[in-house]
PDBQT receptor file of N, H, CA, C and O in Angstrom, charges set to zero:
ATOM      1  N   MET A   1      30.080  25.981 -68.521  1.00  0.00    +0.000 N 
ATOM      2  CA  MET A   1      28.757  25.963 -67.953  1.00  0.00    +0.000 C 
ATOM      3  C   MET A   1      27.883  24.936 -68.655  1.00  0.00    +0.000 C 
ATOM      4  O   MET A   1      27.129  24.202 -68.016  1.00  0.00    +0.000 OA
ATOM      5  N   GLU A   2      27.990  24.894 -69.957  1.00  0.00    +0.000 N 
ATOM      6  H   GLU A   2      28.602  25.491 -70.476  1.00  0.00    +0.000 HD
ATOM      7  CA  GLU A   2      27.135  23.980 -70.713  1.00  0.00    +0.000 C 
ATOM      8  C   GLU A   2      27.502  22.526 -70.453  1.00  0.00    +0.000 C 
ATOM      9  O   GLU A   2      26.615  21.681 -70.332  1.00  0.00    +0.000 OA
ATOM     10  N   ARG A   3      28.782  22.220 -70.366  1.00  0.00    +0.000 N 
ATOM     11  H   ARG A   3      29.503  22.906 -70.464  1.00  0.00    +0.000 HD
ATOM     12  CA  ARG A   3      29.201  20.839 -70.083  1.00  0.00    +0.000 C 
ATOM     13  C   ARG A   3      28.700  20.385 -68.728  1.00  0.00    +0.000 C 
ATOM     14  O   ARG A   3      28.224  19.258 -68.589  1.00  0.00    +0.000 OA
ATOM     15  N   VAL A   4      28.797  21.239 -67.733  1.00  0.00    +0.000 N 
ATOM     16  H   VAL A   4      29.183  22.154 -67.845  1.00  0.00    +0.000 HD
ATOM     17  CA  VAL A   4      28.349  20.883 -66.387  1.00  0.00    +0.000 C 
ATOM     18  C   VAL A   4      26.830  20.742 -66.361  1.00  0.00    +0.000 C 
ATOM     19  O   VAL A   4      26.304  19.877 -65.662  1.00  0.00    +0.000 OA
ATOM     20  N   ASP A   5      26.119  21.581 -67.115  1.00  0.00    +0.000 N 
ATOM     21  H   ASP A   5      26.546  22.284 -67.684  1.00  0.00    +0.000 HD
ATOM     22  CA  ASP A   5      24.662  21.482 -67.167  1.00  0.00    +0.000 C 
ATOM     23  C   ASP A   5      24.222  20.166 -67.800  1.00  0.00    +0.000 C 
ATOM     24  O   ASP A   5      23.249  19.560 -67.354  1.00  0.00    +0.000 OA
ATOM     25  N   LEU A   6      24.926  19.725 -68.826  1.00  0.00    +0.000 N 
ATOM     26  H   LEU A   6      25.717  20.218 -69.188  1.00  0.00    +0.000 HD
ATOM     27  CA  LEU A   6      24.561  18.482 -69.506  1.00  0.00    +0.000 C 
ATOM     28  C   LEU A   6      24.908  17.254 -68.677  1.00  0.00    +0.000 C 
ATOM     29  O   LEU A   6      24.182  16.261 -68.710  1.00  0.00    +0.000 OA
ATOM     30  N   ASP A   7      26.007  17.310 -67.936  1.00  0.00    +0.000 N 
ATOM     31  H   ASP A   7      26.596  18.118 -67.909  1.00  0.00    +0.000 HD
ATOM     32  CA  ASP A   7      26.434  16.172 -67.121  1.00  0.00    +0.000 C 
ATOM     33  C   ASP A   7      27.011  16.702 -65.812  1.00  0.00    +0.000 C 
ATOM     34  O   ASP A   7      28.152  17.162 -65.766  1.00  0.00    +0.000 OA
ATOM     35  N   ILE A   8      26.218  16.633 -64.762  1.00  0.00    +0.000 N 
ATOM     36  H   ILE A   8      25.291  16.260 -64.799  1.00  0.00    +0.000 HD
ATOM     37  CA  ILE A   8      26.624  17.204 -63.473  1.00  0.00    +0.000 C 
ATOM     38  C   ILE A   8      27.870  16.521 -62.916  1.00  0.00    +0.000 C 
ATOM     39  O   ILE A   8      28.550  17.084 -62.059  1.00  0.00    +0.000 OA
ATOM     40  N   GLY A   9      28.175  15.312 -63.392  1.00  0.00    +0.000 N 
ATOM     41  H   GLY A   9      27.622  14.854 -64.088  1.00  0.00    +0.000 HD
ATOM     42  CA  GLY A   9      29.351  14.592 -62.922  1.00  0.00    +0.000 C 
ATOM     43  C   GLY A   9      30.631  14.977 -63.639  1.00  0.00    +0.000 C 
ATOM     44  O   GLY A   9      31.686  14.402 -63.371  1.00  0.00    +0.000 OA
ATOM     45  N   THR A  10      30.556  15.940 -64.545  1.00  0.00    +0.000 N 
ATOM     46  H   THR A  10      29.699  16.407 -64.763  1.00  0.00    +0.000 HD
ATOM     47  CA  THR A  10      31.725  16.374 -65.296  1.00  0.00    +0.000 C 
ATOM     48  C   THR A  10      32.778  16.955 -64.357  1.00  0.00    +0.000 C 
ATOM     49  O   THR A  10      32.488  17.821 -63.531  1.00  0.00    +0.000 OA
ATOM     50  N   ALA A  11      33.986  16.467 -64.499  1.00  0.00    +0.000 N 
ATOM     51  H   ALA A  11      34.222  15.763 -65.170  1.00  0.00    +0.000 HD
ATOM     52  CA  ALA A  11      35.082  17.007 -63.684  1.00  0.00    +0.000 C 
ATOM     53  C   ALA A  11      35.461  18.397 -64.197  1.00  0.00    +0.000 C 
ATOM     54  O   ALA A  11      35.509  18.629 -65.405  1.00  0.00    +0.000 OA
ATOM     55  N   ILE A  12      35.727  19.305 -63.280  1.00  0.00    +0.000 N 
ATOM     56  H   ILE A  12      35.688  19.117 -62.299  1.00  0.00    +0.000 HD
ATOM     57  CA  ILE A  12      36.125  20.662 -63.639  1.00  0.00    +0.000 C 
ATOM     58  C   ILE A  12      37.600  20.822 -63.318  1.00  0.00    +0.000 C 
ATOM     59  O   ILE A  12      38.030  20.583 -62.190  1.00  0.00    +0.000 OA
ATOM     60  N   SER A  13      38.361  21.225 -64.306  1.00  0.00    +0.000 N 
ATOM     61  H   SER A  13      38.011  21.419 -65.222  1.00  0.00    +0.000 HD
ATOM     62  CA  SER A  13      39.784  21.459 -64.118  1.00  0.00    +0.000 C 
ATOM     63  C   SER A  13      40.031  22.960 -64.191  1.00  0.00    +0.000 C 
ATOM     64  O   SER A  13      39.831  23.566 -65.243  1.00  0.00    +0.000 OA
ATOM     65  N   MET A  14      40.453  23.557 -63.112  1.00  0.00    +0.000 N 
ATOM     66  H   MET A  14      40.616  23.065 -62.257  1.00  0.00    +0.000 HD
ATOM     67  CA  MET A  14      40.665  24.997 -63.091  1.00  0.00    +0.000 C 
ATOM     68  C   MET A  14      41.733  25.437 -64.089  1.00  0.00    +0.000 C 
ATOM     69  O   MET A  14      41.675  26.551 -64.610  1.00  0.00    +0.000 OA
ATOM     70  N   GLU A  15      42.701  24.571 -64.356  1.00  0.00    +0.000 N 
ATOM     71  H   GLU A  15      42.748  23.666 -63.933  1.00  0.00    +0.000 HD
ATOM     72  CA  GLU A  15      43.752  24.940 -65.304  1.00  0.00    +0.000 C 
ATOM     73  C   GLU A  15      43.209  25.013 -66.726  1.00  0.00    +0.000 C 
ATOM     74  O   GLU A  15      43.644  25.859 -67.507  1.00  0.00    +0.000 OA
ATOM     75  N   GLU A  16      42.270  24.142 -67.071  1.00  0.00    +0.000 N 
ATOM     76  H   GLU A  16      41.917  23.455 -66.436  1.00  0.00    +0.000 HD
ATOM     77  CA  GLU A  16      41.751  24.084 -68.434  1.00  0.00    +0.000 C 
ATOM     78  C   GLU A  16      40.454  24.861 -68.607  1.00  0.00    +0.000 C 
ATOM     79  O   GLU A  16      40.182  25.360 -69.699  1.00  0.00    +0.000 OA
ATOM     80  N   ASP A  17      39.653  24.976 -67.564  1.00  0.00    +0.000 N 
ATOM     81  H   ASP A  17      39.874  24.571 -66.677  1.00  0.00    +0.000 HD
ATOM     82  CA  ASP A  17      38.311  25.524 -67.695  1.00  0.00    +0.000 C 
ATOM     83  C   ASP A  17      38.161  26.967 -67.234  1.00  0.00    +0.000 C 
ATOM     84  O   ASP A  17      37.091  27.551 -67.408  1.00  0.00    +0.000 OA
ATOM     85  N   ALA A  18      39.183  27.550 -66.661  1.00  0.00    +0.000 N 
ATOM     86  H   ALA A  18      40.052  27.076 -66.520  1.00  0.00    +0.000 HD
ATOM     87  CA  ALA A  18      39.056  28.915 -66.150  1.00  0.00    +0.000 C 
ATOM     88  C   ALA A  18      40.173  29.790 -66.704  1.00  0.00    +0.000 C 
ATOM     89  O   ALA A  18      41.284  29.328 -66.966  1.00  0.00    +0.000 OA
ATOM     90  N   VAL A  19      39.849  31.045 -66.871  1.00  0.00    +0.000 N 
ATOM     91  H   VAL A  19      38.947  31.420 -66.658  1.00  0.00    +0.000 HD
ATOM     92  CA  VAL A  19      40.838  32.006 -67.337  1.00  0.00    +0.000 C 
ATOM     93  C   VAL A  19      41.643  32.486 -66.126  1.00  0.00    +0.000 C 
ATOM     94  O   VAL A  19      41.112  32.581 -65.020  1.00  0.00    +0.000 OA
ATOM     95  N   THR A  20      42.910  32.785 -66.341  1.00  0.00    +0.000 N 
ATOM     96  H   THR A  20      43.341  32.708 -67.240  1.00  0.00    +0.000 HD
ATOM     97  CA  THR A  20      43.724  33.302 -65.240  1.00  0.00    +0.000 C 
ATOM     98  C   THR A  20      43.394  34.776 -65.012  1.00  0.00    +0.000 C 
ATOM     99  O   THR A  20      42.838  35.442 -65.885  1.00  0.00    +0.000 OA
ATOM    100  N   THR A  21      43.737  35.266 -63.848  1.00  0.00    +0.000 N 
ATOM    101  H   THR A  21      44.189  34.725 -63.138  1.00  0.00    +0.000 HD
ATOM    102  CA  THR A  21      43.495  36.673 -63.525  1.00  0.00    +0.000 C 
ATOM    103  C   THR A  21      44.240  37.580 -64.491  1.00  0.00    +0.000 C 
ATOM    104  O   THR A  21      43.698  38.593 -64.935  1.00  0.00    +0.000 OA
ATOM    105  N   ASP A  22      45.472  37.228 -64.818  1.00  0.00    +0.000 N 
ATOM    106  H   ASP A  22      45.912  36.405 -64.458  1.00  0.00    +0.000 HD
ATOM    107  CA  ASP A  22      46.254  38.049 -65.748  1.00  0.00    +0.000 C 
ATOM    108  C   ASP A  22      45.603  38.108 -67.125  1.00  0.00    +0.000 C 
ATOM    109  O   ASP A  22      45.548  39.173 -67.740  1.00  0.00    +0.000 OA
ATOM    110  N   GLU A  23      45.111  36.971 -67.612  1.00  0.00    +0.000 N 
ATOM    111  H   GLU A  23      45.157  36.106 -67.113  1.00  0.00    +0.000 HD
ATOM    112  CA  GLU A  23      44.451  36.950 -68.921  1.00  0.00    +0.000 C 
ATOM    113  C   GLU A  23      43.178  37.793 -68.908  1.00  0.00    +0.000 C 
ATOM    114  O   GLU A  23      42.916  38.549 -69.843  1.00  0.00    +0.000 OA
ATOM    115  N   LEU A  24      42.400  37.659 -67.854  1.00  0.00    +0.000 N 
ATOM    116  H   LEU A  24      42.613  37.045 -67.094  1.00  0.00    +0.000 HD
ATOM    117  CA  LEU A  24      41.157  38.422 -67.759  1.00  0.00    +0.000 C 
ATOM    118  C   LEU A  24      41.432  39.918 -67.651  1.00  0.00    +0.000 C 
ATOM    119  O   LEU A  24      40.752  40.720 -68.291  1.00  0.00    +0.000 OA
ATOM    120  N   MET A  25      42.411  40.294 -66.857  1.00  0.00    +0.000 N 
ATOM    121  H   MET A  25      42.963  39.643 -66.337  1.00  0.00    +0.000 HD
ATOM    122  CA  MET A  25      42.748  41.713 -66.731  1.00  0.00    +0.000 C 
ATOM    123  C   MET A  25      43.279  42.274 -68.043  1.00  0.00    +0.000 C 
ATOM    124  O   MET A  25      43.041  43.441 -68.356  1.00  0.00    +0.000 OA
ATOM    125  N   ASN A  26      43.992  41.463 -68.811  1.00  0.00    +0.000 N 
ATOM    126  H   ASN A  26      44.185  40.515 -68.557  1.00  0.00    +0.000 HD
ATOM    127  CA  ASN A  26      44.464  41.901 -70.116  1.00  0.00    +0.000 C 
ATOM    128  C   ASN A  26      43.289  42.182 -71.045  1.00  0.00    +0.000 C 
ATOM    129  O   ASN A  26      43.291  43.185 -71.759  1.00  0.00    +0.000 OA
ATOM    130  N   VAL A  27      42.298  41.317 -71.041  1.00  0.00    +0.000 N 
ATOM    131  H   VAL A  27      42.296  40.503 -70.461  1.00  0.00    +0.000 HD
ATOM    132  CA  VAL A  27      41.114  41.523 -71.879  1.00  0.00    +0.000 C 
ATOM    133  C   VAL A  27      40.374  42.788 -71.449  1.00  0.00    +0.000 C 
ATOM    134  O   VAL A  27      39.946  43.578 -72.290  1.00  0.00    +0.000 OA
ATOM    135  N   VAL A  28      40.224  42.977 -70.146  1.00  0.00    +0.000 N 
ATOM    136  H   VAL A  28      40.571  42.336 -69.462  1.00  0.00    +0.000 HD
ATOM    137  CA  VAL A  28      39.451  44.111 -69.634  1.00  0.00    +0.000 C 
ATOM    138  C   VAL A  28      40.212  45.427 -69.793  1.00  0.00    +0.000 C 
ATOM    139  O   VAL A  28      39.659  46.401 -70.304  1.00  0.00    +0.000 OA
ATOM    140  N   ASP A  29      41.460  45.464 -69.365  1.00  0.00    +0.000 N 
ATOM    141  H   ASP A  29      41.909  44.672 -68.950  1.00  0.00    +0.000 HD
ATOM    142  CA  ASP A  29      42.214  46.722 -69.347  1.00  0.00    +0.000 C 
ATOM    143  C   ASP A  29      42.878  47.055 -70.678  1.00  0.00    +0.000 C 
ATOM    144  O   ASP A  29      42.650  48.127 -71.239  1.00  0.00    +0.000 OA
ATOM    145  N   GLU A  30      43.688  46.148 -71.175  1.00  0.00    +0.000 N 
ATOM    146  H   GLU A  30      43.873  45.277 -70.719  1.00  0.00    +0.000 HD
ATOM    147  CA  GLU A  30      44.495  46.441 -72.358  1.00  0.00    +0.000 C 
ATOM    148  C   GLU A  30      43.669  46.466 -73.642  1.00  0.00    +0.000 C 
ATOM    149  O   GLU A  30      43.891  47.311 -74.509  1.00  0.00    +0.000 OA
ATOM    150  N   LEU A  31      42.732  45.553 -73.762  1.00  0.00    +0.000 N 
ATOM    151  H   LEU A  31      42.552  44.867 -73.057  1.00  0.00    +0.000 HD
ATOM    152  CA  LEU A  31      41.937  45.475 -74.988  1.00  0.00    +0.000 C 
ATOM    153  C   LEU A  31      40.620  46.239 -74.871  1.00  0.00    +0.000 C 
ATOM    154  O   LEU A  31      39.843  46.286 -75.825  1.00  0.00    +0.000 OA
ATOM    155  N   THR A  32      40.368  46.834 -73.714  1.00  0.00    +0.000 N 
ATOM    156  H   THR A  32      40.999  46.796 -72.939  1.00  0.00    +0.000 HD
ATOM    157  CA  THR A  32      39.132  47.570 -73.415  1.00  0.00    +0.000 C 
ATOM    158  C   THR A  32      37.889  46.794 -73.845  1.00  0.00    +0.000 C 
ATOM    159  O   THR A  32      36.993  47.323 -74.503  1.00  0.00    +0.000 OA
ATOM    160  N   MET A  33      37.866  45.534 -73.455  1.00  0.00    +0.000 N 
ATOM    161  H   MET A  33      38.594  45.104 -72.920  1.00  0.00    +0.000 HD
ATOM    162  CA  MET A  33      36.741  44.665 -73.797  1.00  0.00    +0.000 C 
ATOM    163  C   MET A  33      36.052  44.169 -72.530  1.00  0.00    +0.000 C 
ATOM    164  O   MET A  33      35.643  43.010 -72.469  1.00  0.00    +0.000 OA
ATOM    165  N   GLY A  34      35.916  45.018 -71.526  1.00  0.00    +0.000 N 
ATOM    166  H   GLY A  34      36.247  45.960 -71.575  1.00  0.00    +0.000 HD
ATOM    167  CA  GLY A  34      35.322  44.625 -70.254  1.00  0.00    +0.000 C 
ATOM    168  C   GLY A  34      33.954  43.986 -70.356  1.00  0.00    +0.000 C 
ATOM    169  O   GLY A  34      33.717  42.957 -69.722  1.00  0.00    +0.000 OA
ATOM    170  N   PRO A  35      33.031  44.563 -71.140  1.00  0.00    +0.000 N 
ATOM    171  CA  PRO A  35      31.695  43.971 -71.225  1.00  0.00    +0.000 C 
ATOM    172  C   PRO A  35      31.654  42.622 -71.944  1.00  0.00    +0.000 C 
ATOM    173  O   PRO A  35      30.715  41.852 -71.741  1.00  0.00    +0.000 OA
ATOM    174  N   THR A  36      32.638  42.324 -72.768  1.00  0.00    +0.000 N 
ATOM    175  H   THR A  36      33.401  42.949 -72.933  1.00  0.00    +0.000 HD
ATOM    176  CA  THR A  36      32.597  41.102 -73.574  1.00  0.00    +0.000 C 
ATOM    177  C   THR A  36      32.513  39.827 -72.741  1.00  0.00    +0.000 C 
ATOM    178  O   THR A  36      31.646  38.999 -73.021  1.00  0.00    +0.000 OA
ATOM    179  N   PRO A  37      33.367  39.616 -71.728  1.00  0.00    +0.000 N 
ATOM    180  CA  PRO A  37      33.224  38.387 -70.927  1.00  0.00    +0.000 C 
ATOM    181  C   PRO A  37      31.883  38.312 -70.200  1.00  0.00    +0.000 C 
ATOM    182  O   PRO A  37      31.306  37.232 -70.074  1.00  0.00    +0.000 OA
ATOM    183  N   ALA A  38      31.387  39.442 -69.724  1.00  0.00    +0.000 N 
ATOM    184  H   ALA A  38      31.855  40.320 -69.826  1.00  0.00    +0.000 HD
ATOM    185  CA  ALA A  38      30.097  39.450 -69.027  1.00  0.00    +0.000 C 
ATOM    186  C   ALA A  38      28.970  39.067 -69.975  1.00  0.00    +0.000 C 
ATOM    187  O   ALA A  38      28.102  38.272 -69.615  1.00  0.00    +0.000 OA
ATOM    188  N   VAL A  39      28.973  39.615 -71.167  1.00  0.00    +0.000 N 
ATOM    189  H   VAL A  39      29.678  40.261 -71.460  1.00  0.00    +0.000 HD
ATOM    190  CA  VAL A  39      27.941  39.290 -72.159  1.00  0.00    +0.000 C 
ATOM    191  C   VAL A  39      28.029  37.824 -72.550  1.00  0.00    +0.000 C 
ATOM    192  O   VAL A  39      27.001  37.167 -72.718  1.00  0.00    +0.000 OA
ATOM    193  N   HIS A  40      29.224  37.309 -72.693  1.00  0.00    +0.000 N 
ATOM    194  H   HIS A  40      30.059  37.842 -72.556  1.00  0.00    +0.000 HD
ATOM    195  CA  HIS A  40      29.409  35.895 -73.041  1.00  0.00    +0.000 C 
ATOM    196  C   HIS A  40      28.816  34.988 -71.960  1.00  0.00    +0.000 C 
ATOM    197  O   HIS A  40      28.125  34.019 -72.274  1.00  0.00    +0.000 OA
ATOM    198  N   VAL A  41      29.081  35.297 -70.702  1.00  0.00    +0.000 N 
ATOM    199  H   VAL A  41      29.642  36.085 -70.446  1.00  0.00    +0.000 HD
ATOM    200  CA  VAL A  41      28.546  34.493 -69.595  1.00  0.00    +0.000 C 
ATOM    201  C   VAL A  41      27.020  34.574 -69.567  1.00  0.00    +0.000 C 
ATOM    202  O   VAL A  41      26.347  33.556 -69.404  1.00  0.00    +0.000 OA
ATOM    203  N   VAL A  42      26.473  35.779 -69.725  1.00  0.00    +0.000 N 
ATOM    204  H   VAL A  42      27.019  36.606 -69.857  1.00  0.00    +0.000 HD
ATOM    205  CA  VAL A  42      25.013  35.941 -69.703  1.00  0.00    +0.000 C 
ATOM    206  C   VAL A  42      24.368  35.205 -70.871  1.00  0.00    +0.000 C 
ATOM    207  O   VAL A  42      23.348  34.540 -70.688  1.00  0.00    +0.000 OA
ATOM    208  N   ASN A  43      24.940  35.311 -72.063  1.00  0.00    +0.000 N 
ATOM    209  H   ASN A  43      25.768  35.852 -72.211  1.00  0.00    +0.000 HD
ATOM    210  CA  ASN A  43      24.374  34.615 -73.224  1.00  0.00    +0.000 C 
ATOM    211  C   ASN A  43      24.384  33.104 -73.027  1.00  0.00    +0.000 C 
ATOM    212  O   ASN A  43      23.407  32.433 -73.360  1.00  0.00    +0.000 OA
ATOM    213  N   ASN A  44      25.463  32.567 -72.495  1.00  0.00    +0.000 N 
ATOM    214  H   ASN A  44      26.256  33.113 -72.225  1.00  0.00    +0.000 HD
ATOM    215  CA  ASN A  44      25.515  31.124 -72.231  1.00  0.00    +0.000 C 
ATOM    216  C   ASN A  44      24.482  30.722 -71.187  1.00  0.00    +0.000 C 
ATOM    217  O   ASN A  44      23.800  29.709 -71.344  1.00  0.00    +0.000 OA
ATOM    218  N   ALA A  45      24.366  31.505 -70.133  1.00  0.00    +0.000 N 
ATOM    219  H   ALA A  45      24.920  32.327 -70.006  1.00  0.00    +0.000 HD
ATOM    220  CA  ALA A  45      23.386  31.198 -69.085  1.00  0.00    +0.000 C 
ATOM    221  C   ALA A  45      21.964  31.259 -69.628  1.00  0.00    +0.000 C 
ATOM    222  O   ALA A  45      21.139  30.408 -69.294  1.00  0.00    +0.000 OA
ATOM    223  N   MET A  46      21.667  32.251 -70.460  1.00  0.00    +0.000 N 
ATOM    224  H   MET A  46      22.336  32.942 -70.732  1.00  0.00    +0.000 HD
ATOM    225  CA  MET A  46      20.328  32.366 -71.052  1.00  0.00    +0.000 C 
ATOM    226  C   MET A  46      20.019  31.167 -71.944  1.00  0.00    +0.000 C 
ATOM    227  O   MET A  46      18.903  30.649 -71.921  1.00  0.00    +0.000 OA
ATOM    228  N   ARG A  47      20.992  30.728 -72.721  1.00  0.00    +0.000 N 
ATOM    229  H   ARG A  47      21.898  31.150 -72.740  1.00  0.00    +0.000 HD
ATOM    230  CA  ARG A  47      20.784  29.582 -73.608  1.00  0.00    +0.000 C 
ATOM    231  C   ARG A  47      20.510  28.315 -72.802  1.00  0.00    +0.000 C 
ATOM    232  O   ARG A  47      19.624  27.534 -73.150  1.00  0.00    +0.000 OA
ATOM    233  N   ILE A  48      21.262  28.113 -71.735  1.00  0.00    +0.000 N 
ATOM    234  H   ILE A  48      21.982  28.747 -71.452  1.00  0.00    +0.000 HD
ATOM    235  CA  ILE A  48      21.070  26.929 -70.888  1.00  0.00    +0.000 C 
ATOM    236  C   ILE A  48      19.710  27.000 -70.193  1.00  0.00    +0.000 C 
ATOM    237  O   ILE A  48      18.977  26.011 -70.160  1.00  0.00    +0.000 OA
ATOM    238  N   MET A  49      19.374  28.162 -69.640  1.00  0.00    +0.000 N 
ATOM    239  H   MET A  49      19.970  28.965 -69.667  1.00  0.00    +0.000 HD
ATOM    240  CA  MET A  49      18.103  28.289 -68.928  1.00  0.00    +0.000 C 
ATOM    241  C   MET A  49      16.911  28.195 -69.870  1.00  0.00    +0.000 C 
ATOM    242  O   MET A  49      15.886  27.621 -69.502  1.00  0.00    +0.000 OA
ATOM    243  N   ALA A  50      17.019  28.745 -71.077  1.00  0.00    +0.000 N 
ATOM    244  H   ALA A  50      17.852  29.211 -71.377  1.00  0.00    +0.000 HD
ATOM    245  CA  ALA A  50      15.907  28.714 -72.033  1.00  0.00    +0.000 C 
ATOM    246  C   ALA A  50      15.557  27.287 -72.431  1.00  0.00    +0.000 C 
ATOM    247  O   ALA A  50      14.399  26.993 -72.726  1.00  0.00    +0.000 OA
ATOM    248  N   ALA A  51      16.533  26.409 -72.441  1.00  0.00    +0.000 N 
ATOM    249  H   ALA A  51      17.474  26.648 -72.201  1.00  0.00    +0.000 HD
ATOM    250  CA  ALA A  51      16.278  25.014 -72.800  1.00  0.00    +0.000 C 
ATOM    251  C   ALA A  51      15.584  24.259 -71.671  1.00  0.00    +0.000 C 
ATOM    252  O   ALA A  51      14.990  23.207 -71.908  1.00  0.00    +0.000 OA
ATOM    253  N   ARG A  52      15.649  24.771 -70.468  1.00  0.00    +0.000 N 
ATOM    254  H   ARG A  52      16.132  25.625 -70.275  1.00  0.00    +0.000 HD
ATOM    255  CA  ARG A  52      15.159  24.036 -69.306  1.00  0.00    +0.000 C 
ATOM    256  C   ARG A  52      13.925  24.657 -68.654  1.00  0.00    +0.000 C 
ATOM    257  O   ARG A  52      13.101  23.934 -68.094  1.00  0.00    +0.000 OA
ATOM    258  N   TYR A  53      13.783  25.974 -68.716  1.00  0.00    +0.000 N 
ATOM    259  H   TYR A  53      14.452  26.561 -69.171  1.00  0.00    +0.000 HD
ATOM    260  CA  TYR A  53      12.715  26.667 -67.994  1.00  0.00    +0.000 C 
ATOM    261  C   TYR A  53      11.762  27.357 -68.965  1.00  0.00    +0.000 C 
ATOM    262  O   TYR A  53      12.134  27.601 -70.113  1.00  0.00    +0.000 OA
ATOM    263  N   PRO A  54      10.527  27.682 -68.526  1.00  0.00    +0.000 N 
ATOM    264  CA  PRO A  54       9.583  28.407 -69.384  1.00  0.00    +0.000 C 
ATOM    265  C   PRO A  54      10.146  29.771 -69.792  1.00  0.00    +0.000 C 
ATOM    266  O   PRO A  54      10.872  30.413 -69.032  1.00  0.00    +0.000 OA
ATOM    267  N   ALA A  55       9.797  30.193 -70.999  1.00  0.00    +0.000 N 
ATOM    268  H   ALA A  55       9.207  29.672 -71.616  1.00  0.00    +0.000 HD
ATOM    269  CA  ALA A  55      10.330  31.447 -71.546  1.00  0.00    +0.000 C 
ATOM    270  C   ALA A  55      10.027  32.645 -70.652  1.00  0.00    +0.000 C 
ATOM    271  O   ALA A  55      10.855  33.549 -70.541  1.00  0.00    +0.000 OA
ATOM    272  N   ASP A  56       8.855  32.672 -70.010  1.00  0.00    +0.000 N 
ATOM    273  H   ASP A  56       8.182  31.938 -70.100  1.00  0.00    +0.000 HD
ATOM    274  CA  ASP A  56       8.513  33.811 -69.143  1.00  0.00    +0.000 C 
ATOM    275  C   ASP A  56       9.492  33.969 -67.983  1.00  0.00    +0.000 C 
ATOM    276  O   ASP A  56       9.764  35.089 -67.549  1.00  0.00    +0.000 OA
ATOM    277  N   LEU A  57      10.013  32.874 -67.486  1.00  0.00    +0.000 N 
ATOM    278  H   LEU A  57       9.793  31.964 -67.838  1.00  0.00    +0.000 HD
ATOM    279  CA  LEU A  57      10.969  32.952 -66.382  1.00  0.00    +0.000 C 
ATOM    280  C   LEU A  57      12.349  33.400 -66.849  1.00  0.00    +0.000 C 
ATOM    281  O   LEU A  57      13.102  34.005 -66.086  1.00  0.00    +0.000 OA
ATOM    282  N   VAL A  58      12.676  33.105 -68.093  1.00  0.00    +0.000 N 
ATOM    283  H   VAL A  58      12.065  32.614 -68.713  1.00  0.00    +0.000 HD
ATOM    284  CA  VAL A  58      14.021  33.393 -68.607  1.00  0.00    +0.000 C 
ATOM    285  C   VAL A  58      14.101  34.782 -69.221  1.00  0.00    +0.000 C 
ATOM    286  O   VAL A  58      15.075  35.499 -68.991  1.00  0.00    +0.000 OA
ATOM    287  N   ASP A  59      13.104  35.174 -69.994  1.00  0.00    +0.000 N 
ATOM    288  H   ASP A  59      12.313  34.592 -70.182  1.00  0.00    +0.000 HD
ATOM    289  CA  ASP A  59      13.185  36.394 -70.802  1.00  0.00    +0.000 C 
ATOM    290  C   ASP A  59      12.626  37.648 -70.148  1.00  0.00    +0.000 C 
ATOM    291  O   ASP A  59      12.892  38.752 -70.622  1.00  0.00    +0.000 OA
ATOM    292  N   ARG A  60      11.872  37.511 -69.092  1.00  0.00    +0.000 N 
ATOM    293  H   ARG A  60      11.655  36.614 -68.707  1.00  0.00    +0.000 HD
ATOM    294  CA  ARG A  60      11.279  38.696 -68.464  1.00  0.00    +0.000 C 
ATOM    295  C   ARG A  60      12.342  39.561 -67.798  1.00  0.00    +0.000 C 
ATOM    296  O   ARG A  60      13.275  39.043 -67.184  1.00  0.00    +0.000 OA
ATOM    297  N   PRO A  61      12.200  40.885 -67.921  1.00  0.00    +0.000 N 
ATOM    298  CA  PRO A  61      13.134  41.766 -67.202  1.00  0.00    +0.000 C 
ATOM    299  C   PRO A  61      12.869  41.710 -65.701  1.00  0.00    +0.000 C 
ATOM    300  O   PRO A  61      11.803  41.280 -65.259  1.00  0.00    +0.000 OA
ATOM    301  N   LEU A  62      13.833  42.139 -64.946  1.00  0.00    +0.000 N 
ATOM    302  H   LEU A  62      14.699  42.488 -65.304  1.00  0.00    +0.000 HD
ATOM    303  CA  LEU A  62      13.672  42.189 -63.491  1.00  0.00    +0.000 C 
ATOM    304  C   LEU A  62      12.616  43.229 -63.124  1.00  0.00    +0.000 C 
ATOM    305  O   LEU A  62      12.491  44.240 -63.814  1.00  0.00    +0.000 OA
ATOM    306  N   PRO A  63      11.860  43.003 -62.059  1.00  0.00    +0.000 N 
ATOM    307  CA  PRO A  63      10.854  43.993 -61.655  1.00  0.00    +0.000 C 
ATOM    308  C   PRO A  63      11.525  45.279 -61.180  1.00  0.00    +0.000 C 
ATOM    309  O   PRO A  63      12.645  45.242 -60.672  1.00  0.00    +0.000 OA
ATOM    310  N   PRO A  64      10.850  46.409 -61.341  1.00  0.00    +0.000 N 
ATOM    311  CA  PRO A  64      11.446  47.678 -60.895  1.00  0.00    +0.000 C 
ATOM    312  C   PRO A  64      11.579  47.719 -59.373  1.00  0.00    +0.000 C 
ATOM    313  O   PRO A  64      10.820  47.087 -58.638  1.00  0.00    +0.000 OA
ATOM    314  N   GLY A  65      12.559  48.476 -58.942  1.00  0.00    +0.000 N 
ATOM    315  H   GLY A  65      13.175  48.989 -59.539  1.00  0.00    +0.000 HD
ATOM    316  CA  GLY A  65      12.716  48.734 -57.529  1.00  0.00    +0.000 C 
ATOM    317  C   GLY A  65      13.577  47.804 -56.841  1.00  0.00    +0.000 C 
ATOM    318  O   GLY A  65      13.782  47.930 -55.634  1.00  0.00    +0.000 OA
TER     319      GLY A  65
């Protein structure tokens, strides 16, 4: 995510840049680390957005309802 944010022309290789389904299922099921990939993605997204957008837009919780 960060490489693409820094240079939109960056080539994406699915073999090198993405986890396989088997690897992801192993992390989620066998290692019982389901929340870990989600937290990693959210933390990276927050870091990228915080550098580009005002803090109020990035850090505010979602409105109720």
